[in-house]
Structure formats: structure tokens, C-alpha cells
C-alpha positions, -999 to 999 in steps of 0.1 A, spaced: 0 0 0 15 33 -11 11 64 11 7 97 -7 21 128 8 9 164 1 -6 156 -35 -35 181 -40 -50 158 -64 -59 130 -42 -56 147 -8 -86 134 12 -101 112 -16 -114 77 -8 -129 51 -30 -122 29 -61 -112 38 -94 -123 13 -122 -119 -17 -100 -81 -13 -103 -70 8 -73 -85 19 -40 -80 54 -23 -81 52 14 -79 82 38 -71 78 74 -68 111 92 -49 134 71 -30 106 52 -41 91 18 -31 55 9 -34 39 -25 -37 2 -28 -48 -25 -53 -85 -34 -56 -93 -65 -34 -99 -99 -52 -128 -113 -34 -135 -140 -60 -120 -170 -39 -137 -159 -6 -161 -182 8 -184 -170 36 -195 -192 64 -230 -194 77 -225 -168 104 -212 -143 79 -240 -151 54 -266 -145 83 -250 -111 92 -250 -101 55 -286 -111 52 -295 -92 83 -277 -61 71 -295 -63 38 -328 -64 55 -318 -33 76 -309 -14 44 -343 -24 28 -361 -12 60 -343 21 61 -349 26 24 -387 20 31 -385 47 59 -370 74 38 -392 67 7 -423 74 27 -425 110 38 -450 103 67 -427 74 80 -396 96 76 -412 125 96 -423 102 123 -390 84 125 -372 119 125 -392 130 156 -378 100 175 -340 107 169 -318 133 182 -313 165 160 -286 163 133 -288 125 130 -297 112 96 -329 91 94 -314 66 71 -285 58 95 -306 58 125 -332 35 108 -304 10 100 -291 12 136 -326 7 151 -333 -24 129 -301 -39 137 -305 -34 175 -340 -47 173 -332 -79 153 -297 -86 163 -308 -105 194 -333 -125 175 -305 -140 153 -282 -148 181 
């Protein structure tokens, strides 16, 4: 992983470029690394269950933000400045995490 110093073009950037390289920013340092090859990764049942739970949490959060009435009602229950989408994911995970083990 290469560390990039004082380069105004990539300072503070993060994300992938054409599935070739990944830019990561930690604090004030930016790193360049190769895109991860996940083709040979096999997930165990516990990991699959977590991925499924998170996918359901995302679907729940999207359903909340798509409905203006639900969104307004949910916004009223969270602290000011917090995003409804993130709070909905968190609430779903907290509610359903114990049910899954």
C-alpha cells in the first residue's frame, strides 16, 4: 500500500477507481492500494446470516426514507442532526440482532 504525501489531486479522497485501485484516507494521510480480489472468498453461515440481516436493515431504512410520513415520524424519535437513514439501520439492527443470536 503506497502512502501519498501532499498531493493536492488525491488529498482526502477515498473510493475505488475502475476496480483497479483503491484510495483510502485515514486522518490526514491518503493511501493507494490494489483493488481487493474477493473471487475466492467463501463466507461461512454466520457471515451469510450477518450479511442477510444487514441487507434487511438497508431495505427497512430505504422504506422509511421513501415514505414522507414514516420519515417524519422517525425523524421525531431521533436526536437533531442525525440522519434518518443511518438511524433506521441502527434501530433495525438493534431490534433484530438479538433475535438472530
